[in-house]
C-alpha positions as CSV (number, residue, x, y, z in Angstrom):
1,M,0.0,0.0,0.0
2,P,1.5,3.4,-0.9
3,S,2.4,5.7,1.9
4,A,0.5,8.9,2.3
5,S,3.9,10.8,2.4
6,K,4.9,9.4,-1.0
7,R,4.3,11.4,-4.1
8,S,2.4,9.8,-7.0
9,L,4.0,9.3,-10.4
10,H,0.6,9.8,-11.9
11,G,0.5,13.3,-10.3
12,R,4.1,14.0,-11.4
13,V,3.3,13.2,-15.0
14,A,0.1,15.3,-14.8
15,W,1.9,18.3,-13.5
16,I,4.7,18.1,-15.9
17,T,2.2,17.8,-18.7
18,A,0.3,20.8,-17.5
19,L,3.5,22.8,-17.0
20,S,4.8,21.9,-20.5
21,A,1.5,23.0,-22.0
22,A,1.6,26.3,-20.1
23,I,5.2,27.0,-21.2
24,A,4.4,26.1,-24.8
25,A,1.4,28.5,-24.7
26,L,3.5,31.3,-23.2
27,V,6.3,30.9,-25.8
28,T,3.7,30.7,-28.6
29,T,2.0,33.9,-27.4
30,L,5.3,35.7,-27.2
31,L,6.4,34.6,-30.6
32,L,3.1,35.4,-32.1
33,G,3.2,38.9,-30.6
34,A,6.7,39.5,-31.8
35,L,5.9,38.2,-35.3
36,S,2.7,40.3,-35.5
37,A,4.5,43.4,-34.4
38,N,7.3,42.8,-37.0
39,L,4.8,42.3,-39.8
40,A,3.0,45.5,-38.8
41,L,6.2,47.5,-38.9
42,R,7.1,46.2,-42.3
43,Q,3.7,47.0,-43.6
44,E,4.0,50.6,-42.2
45,D,7.4,51.0,-43.7
46,R,6.1,49.9,-47.2
47,R,3.2,52.5,-46.8
48,I,5.6,55.3,-46.0
49,Q,8.1,54.3,-48.7
50,D,5.3,54.3,-51.3
51,I,4.5,57.9,-50.3
52,L,8.2,58.9,-50.6
53,T,8.6,57.1,-53.9
54,S,5.5,58.9,-55.4
55,L,6.9,62.2,-54.2
56,A,10.3,61.5,-55.7
57,V,8.8,60.7,-59.1
58,E,7.0,64.0,-59.1
59,L,10.2,65.9,-58.2
60,S,12.2,64.2,-60.9
61,E,10.1,65.8,-63.6
62,E,11.8,69.2,-63.3
63,P,15.2,70.4,-62.2
64,P,15.7,70.4,-58.4
65,S,15.4,73.6,-56.4
66,A,14.7,74.5,-52.9
67,A,11.5,76.4,-53.7
68,R,10.1,73.6,-55.9
69,L,11.0,71.0,-53.3
70,A,9.2,72.9,-50.6
71,H,6.1,73.5,-52.8
72,V,5.7,69.9,-54.0
73,T,6.3,68.5,-50.4
74,E,3.7,70.8,-48.9
75,D,1.2,69.8,-51.6
76,E,1.9,66.2,-50.9
77,Q,1.5,66.8,-47.2
78,R,-2.0,68.1,-47.7
79,E,-2.9,65.0,-49.7
80,V,-1.7,62.6,-47.0
81,R,-2.7,64.5,-43.9
82,H,-5.4,62.0,-43.1
83,S,-3.0,59.1,-43.2
84,G,-1.0,60.2,-40.1
85,V,2.2,60.7,-42.1
86,Q,4.3,63.9,-41.6
87,L,6.5,64.9,-44.5
88,S,9.8,66.9,-44.3
89,A,12.2,67.9,-47.1
90,F,15.9,68.9,-47.1
91,F,17.8,70.6,-49.9
92,L,21.6,70.5,-49.6
93,G,21.2,69.4,-46.0
94,V,18.9,72.3,-45.1
95,R,15.3,71.7,-44.1
96,V,12.9,73.5,-46.4
97,S,9.6,71.9,-45.4
98,G,8.2,70.1,-42.4
99,V,9.5,69.7,-38.8
100,G,11.3,66.4,-39.0
101,T,15.0,65.8,-38.1
102,W,17.2,63.8,-40.5
103,A,19.8,61.5,-39.0
104,G,21.9,61.5,-42.1
105,S,21.1,58.0,-43.5
106,E,18.5,56.5,-45.7
107,G,16.1,53.7,-44.9
108,C,13.6,53.3,-42.1
109,R,14.1,53.4,-38.3
110,T,12.2,53.8,-35.1
111,V,12.9,57.3,-33.6
112,D,10.7,57.0,-30.5
113,R,10.1,53.5,-29.1
114,T,7.7,54.7,-26.4
115,A,5.4,56.4,-28.9
116,L,6.3,53.9,-31.6
117,T,7.3,56.6,-34.1
118,R,8.6,55.3,-37.4
119,Q,10.8,57.4,-39.8
120,C,11.9,56.7,-43.4
121,A,14.3,58.8,-45.5
122,L,14.9,58.8,-49.3
123,R,17.7,60.7,-51.1
124,V,17.0,62.1,-54.6
125,Q,20.2,63.8,-55.8
126,D,20.7,66.9,-53.5
127,Q,17.2,66.4,-52.0
128,V,16.3,64.3,-49.0
129,L,12.7,63.3,-48.4
130,L,11.6,62.4,-44.9
131,A,8.4,60.8,-43.7
132,Q,7.4,59.7,-40.2
133,S,4.4,58.1,-38.7
134,T,3.3,57.5,-35.1
135,L,2.0,53.9,-35.0
136,T,-0.9,54.4,-32.6
137,T,-2.6,51.4,-34.3
138,L,0.4,49.2,-33.7
139,A,0.5,50.2,-30.0
140,D,-3.2,49.4,-29.6
141,F,-2.5,46.1,-31.5
142,R,0.3,45.2,-29.1
143,R,-2.0,45.9,-26.1
144,V,-4.7,43.7,-27.6
145,V,-2.2,40.9,-28.4
146,T,-0.8,41.1,-24.8
147,L,-4.2,40.9,-23.3
148,A,-5.3,38.1,-25.6
149,G,-2.1,36.3,-24.9
150,A,-2.6,36.5,-21.2
151,V,-6.2,35.3,-21.5
152,S,-5.2,32.4,-23.8
153,L,-2.4,31.5,-21.5
154,L,-4.8,31.2,-18.5
155,L,-7.2,29.2,-20.6
156,V,-4.6,26.9,-21.9
157,T,-3.1,26.3,-18.4
158,A,-6.6,25.6,-16.9
159,L,-7.4,23.2,-19.8
160,A,-4.0,21.6,-19.4
161,V,-4.5,21.0,-15.7
162,L,-7.9,19.4,-16.4
163,L,-6.7,17.2,-19.2
164,S,-3.3,16.4,-17.7
165,R,-4.9,13.8,-15.4
166,F,-6.3,11.9,-18.3
167,V,-3.1,12.3,-20.3
168,A,-1.0,11.0,-17.3
169,R,-3.3,8.1,-16.8
170,A,-2.9,7.1,-20.4
171,A,0.8,7.6,-20.2
172,I,1.4,5.4,-17.2
173,G,-1.3,2.9,-18.1
174,P,1.3,0.3,-19.4
175,L,3.2,0.7,-16.2
176,Q,0.1,0.0,-14.1
177,T,-0.5,-3.1,-16.2
178,L,3.0,-4.3,-15.5
179,R,2.6,-3.6,-11.8
180,E,-0.6,-5.8,-11.8
181,S,1.3,-8.6,-13.5
182,V,4.1,-8.4,-11.0
183,A,1.6,-8.4,-8.1
184,S,0.1,-11.7,-9.5
185,V,3.4,-13.5,-8.9
186,R,2.9,-16.0,-6.1
187,I,5.4,-15.7,-3.3
188,D,5.4,-19.5,-2.7
189,D,6.0,-20.3,-6.3
190,P,7.6,-17.4,-8.2
191,D,6.9,-17.9,-11.9
192,P,8.2,-15.3,-14.4
193,S,5.9,-16.7,-17.1
194,V,3.2,-14.2,-15.9
195,L,5.4,-11.5,-17.5
196,A,5.8,-13.3,-20.8
197,A,3.7,-10.8,-22.8
198,P,6.0,-8.4,-24.8
199,Q,5.8,-4.7,-24.0
200,A,5.2,-2.1,-26.7
201,Y,7.7,0.3,-25.2
202,L,11.5,-0.2,-25.0
203,E,11.8,1.2,-21.4
204,L,9.0,-1.0,-20.1
205,Q,10.5,-4.0,-21.9
206,A,13.9,-3.4,-20.3
207,L,12.2,-3.1,-16.8
208,Q,10.1,-6.3,-17.5
209,D,13.3,-8.2,-18.5
210,A,15.0,-7.2,-15.3
211,L,12.0,-8.3,-13.2
212,V,11.9,-11.6,-15.0
213,L,15.5,-12.2,-14.2
214,L,14.9,-11.3,-10.5
215,I,11.8,-13.5,-10.2
216,R,13.6,-16.4,-11.8
217,S,16.5,-16.0,-9.4
218,L,14.1,-15.9,-6.5
219,G,12.4,-19.0,-7.7
220,E,15.7,-20.9,-8.0
221,S,16.8,-19.7,-4.5
222,L,13.5,-20.8,-3.0
223,S,13.8,-24.2,-4.7
224,Q,17.3,-24.6,-3.3
225,A,16.1,-23.6,0.2
226,R,13.2,-26.1,-0.1
227,R,15.5,-28.9,-1.2
228,F,17.8,-28.2,1.8
229,A,14.8,-28.1,4.2
230,F,13.5,-31.4,2.8
231,N,16.9,-33.1,3.0
232,A,17.5,-31.8,6.5
233,A,14.1,-32.8,7.7
234,H,14.3,-36.3,6.3
235,E,17.8,-36.7,7.8
236,L,16.6,-35.7,11.2
237,R,13.3,-37.6,11.2
238,T,14.9,-41.1,11.5
239,P,17.2,-40.4,14.4
240,L,14.4,-38.5,16.2
241,A,12.0,-41.5,15.8
242,T,14.7,-43.8,16.9
243,L,15.5,-41.6,19.9
244,R,11.9,-41.4,20.9
245,A,11.3,-45.2,20.6
246,E,14.5,-46.0,22.6
247,A,13.5,-43.5,25.3
248,E,10.0,-44.9,25.6
249,L,11.4,-48.5,25.8
250,A,13.9,-47.4,28.4
251,G,11.3,-45.6,30.4
252,D,8.9,-48.6,30.4
253,A,11.7,-50.9,31.4
254,T,13.2,-48.8,34.2
255,E,10.3,-46.6,35.1
256,N,12.7,-43.7,34.9
257,P,10.9,-40.3,34.6
258,A,13.9,-38.8,32.8
259,M,13.4,-41.2,30.0
260,D,9.8,-40.2,29.7
261,R,10.9,-36.6,29.5
262,V,13.4,-37.5,26.8
263,A,10.7,-39.2,24.8
264,G,8.4,-36.2,25.2
265,L,11.2,-33.9,24.0
266,A,11.8,-36.1,21.0
267,A,8.1,-36.1,20.2
268,E,8.0,-32.2,20.5
269,L,11.0,-31.9,18.2
270,A,9.4,-34.2,15.7
271,R,6.2,-32.1,15.8
272,R,8.3,-28.9,15.3
273,L,10.1,-30.5,12.4
274,D,6.9,-31.4,10.7
275,R,5.6,-27.8,11.1
276,A,8.9,-26.4,9.7
277,L,8.6,-28.8,6.8
278,I,5.1,-27.7,6.0
279,L,6.2,-24.0,6.2
280,A,9.1,-24.7,3.8
281,D,7.1,-26.4,1.1
282,L,3.4,-25.5,1.5
283,R,1.9,-24.3,-1.8
284,E,-1.6,-23.6,-3.0
285,V,-3.7,-26.6,-2.6
286,Q,-4.5,-28.1,-6.0
287,G,-7.4,-30.6,-5.9
288,G,-8.4,-31.3,-2.4
289,E,-12.0,-32.3,-1.3
290,P,-15.0,-30.9,0.4
291,V,-14.2,-30.4,4.1
292,A,-16.8,-29.5,6.8
293,L,-15.1,-27.1,9.3
294,D,-17.7,-27.7,12.0
295,A,-16.8,-31.4,12.0
296,V,-13.1,-30.5,12.0
297,A,-13.6,-28.3,15.0
298,Q,-15.5,-31.0,16.8
299,D,-12.8,-33.6,16.1
300,V,-10.1,-31.1,17.4
301,V,-12.0,-30.6,20.7
302,R,-12.6,-34.3,21.2
303,A,-8.8,-34.9,20.8
304,L,-8.0,-32.4,23.5
305,D,-7.3,-33.3,27.1
306,P,-10.7,-33.5,28.9
307,V,-9.8,-30.6,31.2
308,E,-9.0,-28.3,28.3
309,A,-11.8,-29.6,26.1
310,A,-14.2,-28.5,28.8
311,R,-13.1,-24.9,28.3
312,V,-13.8,-25.0,24.5
313,T,-17.2,-24.2,23.0
314,V,-18.0,-24.7,19.3
315,A,-20.7,-22.3,18.1
316,T,-22.0,-22.9,14.6
317,E,-25.3,-23.1,12.7
318,H,-23.7,-24.3,9.4
319,E,-21.3,-27.0,8.5
320,G,-18.9,-24.6,7.0
321,L,-18.1,-26.5,3.8
322,V,-14.8,-25.5,2.1
323,H,-12.5,-27.1,-0.5
324,G,-9.1,-28.2,0.7
325,D,-6.9,-30.7,2.4
326,P,-8.5,-32.3,5.5
327,A,-5.3,-32.9,7.3
328,L,-4.0,-29.3,6.8
329,L,-7.3,-27.8,7.8
330,Q,-7.4,-29.9,10.9
331,M,-3.9,-28.7,11.7
332,L,-5.0,-25.1,11.3
333,V,-7.9,-25.4,13.7
334,R,-5.9,-27.5,16.2
335,N,-3.0,-25.0,16.3
336,A,-5.4,-22.0,16.7
337,T,-7.3,-23.8,19.5
338,E,-4.2,-24.9,21.3
339,N,-2.8,-21.4,21.0
340,A,-5.9,-19.9,22.6
341,L,-5.9,-22.4,25.4
342,K,-2.2,-21.9,26.1
343,F,-2.4,-18.1,26.3
344,S,-5.6,-17.8,28.4
345,R,-7.1,-19.5,31.4
346,G,-10.8,-18.8,30.7
347,P,-13.2,-20.1,28.1
348,V,-12.3,-20.4,24.4
349,Q,-15.0,-20.2,21.7
350,I,-14.8,-21.5,18.1
351,T,-17.3,-19.8,15.9
352,I,-18.0,-20.9,12.3
353,A,-19.9,-18.6,10.0
354,E,-20.5,-18.7,6.3
355,D,-22.1,-16.8,3.4
356,P,-22.3,-17.8,-0.3
357,A,-18.8,-16.7,-1.0
358,Q,-16.7,-17.6,2.1
359,V,-16.5,-19.5,5.4
360,S,-14.9,-18.0,8.5
361,V,-13.5,-19.7,11.6
362,T,-13.0,-17.4,14.6
363,I,-11.2,-18.6,17.7
364,T,-11.7,-16.2,20.7
365,D,-10.1,-16.3,24.1
366,E,-10.1,-14.0,27.2
367,G,-6.4,-13.9,27.8
368,E,-4.1,-10.9,28.1
369,G,-4.1,-10.4,24.3
370,M,-1.5,-8.7,22.1
371,T,-0.6,-5.2,21.2
372,A,-1.2,-3.9,17.7
373,Q,2.5,-4.1,17.1
374,E,2.7,-7.7,18.2
375,Q,-0.4,-8.6,16.0
376,S,1.4,-7.1,13.0
377,R,4.3,-9.5,13.4
378,A,2.4,-12.5,15.0
379,F,2.3,-14.5,11.7
380,E,6.1,-14.3,11.2
381,P,7.9,-17.6,11.8
382,F,9.5,-17.9,15.3
383,F,8.0,-14.6,16.6
384,R,7.0,-14.7,20.2
385,G,5.2,-11.9,22.1
386,E,6.2,-10.3,25.4
387,F,3.6,-12.3,27.3
388,A,5.1,-15.6,26.1
389,K,8.7,-14.4,26.9
390,R,7.8,-13.0,30.3
391,N,5.9,-16.1,31.4
392,H,8.2,-18.6,29.7
393,V,5.3,-20.1,27.8
394,A,6.4,-23.2,25.9
395,G,6.4,-23.0,22.1
396,S,8.5,-22.3,19.1
397,G,6.7,-19.4,17.5
398,L,5.6,-21.5,14.5
399,G,1.9,-22.0,15.3
400,L,0.5,-18.7,14.0
401,A,2.9,-18.7,11.0
402,L,1.6,-22.2,10.1
403,I,-2.0,-21.0,10.4
404,A,-1.4,-18.1,8.0
405,H,0.5,-20.4,5.6
406,I,-2.3,-23.0,5.5
407,A,-4.9,-20.3,5.0
408,R,-2.9,-18.8,2.0
409,A,-2.5,-22.3,0.6
410,H,-6.3,-22.5,0.5
411,R,-6.7,-19.0,-1.0
412,G,-7.8,-17.6,2.3
413,T,-6.5,-15.1,4.9
414,A,-5.8,-15.1,8.7
415,R,-6.1,-11.9,10.7
416,F,-6.8,-10.6,14.2
417,E,-10.1,-8.8,14.9
418,P,-10.4,-5.9,17.3
419,R,-11.3,-7.0,20.8
420,T,-11.2,-5.1,24.2
421,R,-10.1,-8.2,26.1
422,G,-8.3,-11.3,24.9
423,T,-7.6,-12.3,21.3
424,S,-9.9,-13.0,18.3
425,L,-8.2,-14.9,15.5
426,C,-10.3,-15.1,12.3
427,V,-9.5,-17.4,9.4
428,T,-11.5,-16.8,6.2
429,L,-11.6,-19.4,3.4
430,P,-13.5,-19.6,0.1
431,A,-16.7,-21.5,0.4
432,W,-17.0,-24.9,-1.4
433,R,-18.9,-24.9,-4.6
434,A,-20.3,-28.0,-6.2
435,P,-18.8,-28.6,-9.7
436,S,-21.1,-27.5,-12.5
437,P,-22.6,-30.5,-14.4
438,H,-21.2,-30.9,-18.0
């Protein structure tokens, strides 16, 4: 389960997508504004130069003179006065008409960037024609473009934030699919074949190949550990059985209590060895048969010492039919019941409930109970709580681990339920379903 303090890759991709869209919109707006302003300046320059060219053609019809230059320029000024263009004329470097100032070079330039005043000059022999225009239209245009750019930037950013979640979900969808495939790998039998489907993207294929190698290595290591456990268990079983038989014979012959204790220790070691062997190799039950859990619970109670059996109550209104291995399920109920008897002195209740989908077995006692931290580790092999350590309760710490392992092998779960006093262990298994007729 992801921690609340961890950031989501989905959110990261969404924000990066939204930020990229906003930056792209900003850059596009700036480029569009600059391009539009440049085009407007070029258009204005062409307009001014057309006026100057027309004036130059008219002046070339007669010999140049200061008086004629001033006269023709003033006539032209009257004709273009509505266009916002101001004309000036210079003869031999002396202004003869208008109010403009010539910088000494031809071409067009901006003489006032604040007011956006554009000036163009054209030399015709000893005459210089000057025209300038204040681009109020361009200034208004720039303001409009800036405002439109800001509005479009806000809209694009808002739209990007809204759509980025969907874009991010689509972008990391293949990664989610790969995660689900990895989650389907069984811890008791790691099989990389669940990741056999090829990926459409190179990065995911490389990640999948690495995961396949890791799962294959884990499977090989697990197989080696199981083989070692089997070999060790089988090597120990025979001497333990021999030791137990010899101790029992010696105890019967000599009536020596020490021999009885040795036989008891050998029997306990054999029991622990069997549990460890089951933990080492228990896999999901394939096959099995219908098993009534109420009958299993009754058998477990009948096998108890009469004093302890008197403390146990089986409460059920259903037979609790599940599909599984009878011996393993009996071991599960027996371990849970013996555990409850061992850690409490009061009554113990076994409750069996069922619905169409599942059957639950709940073993409740009124002992000291466990803390939440102890419950979170109780199903670990060899874990023992503070009560067991403080009171030197006999045991190996394998009972609850074995219960959880058997439950998983039957596609079920084992958990502790909240309780103010004592402990309530609940094992849930899939209900048995009759095979459909062919």
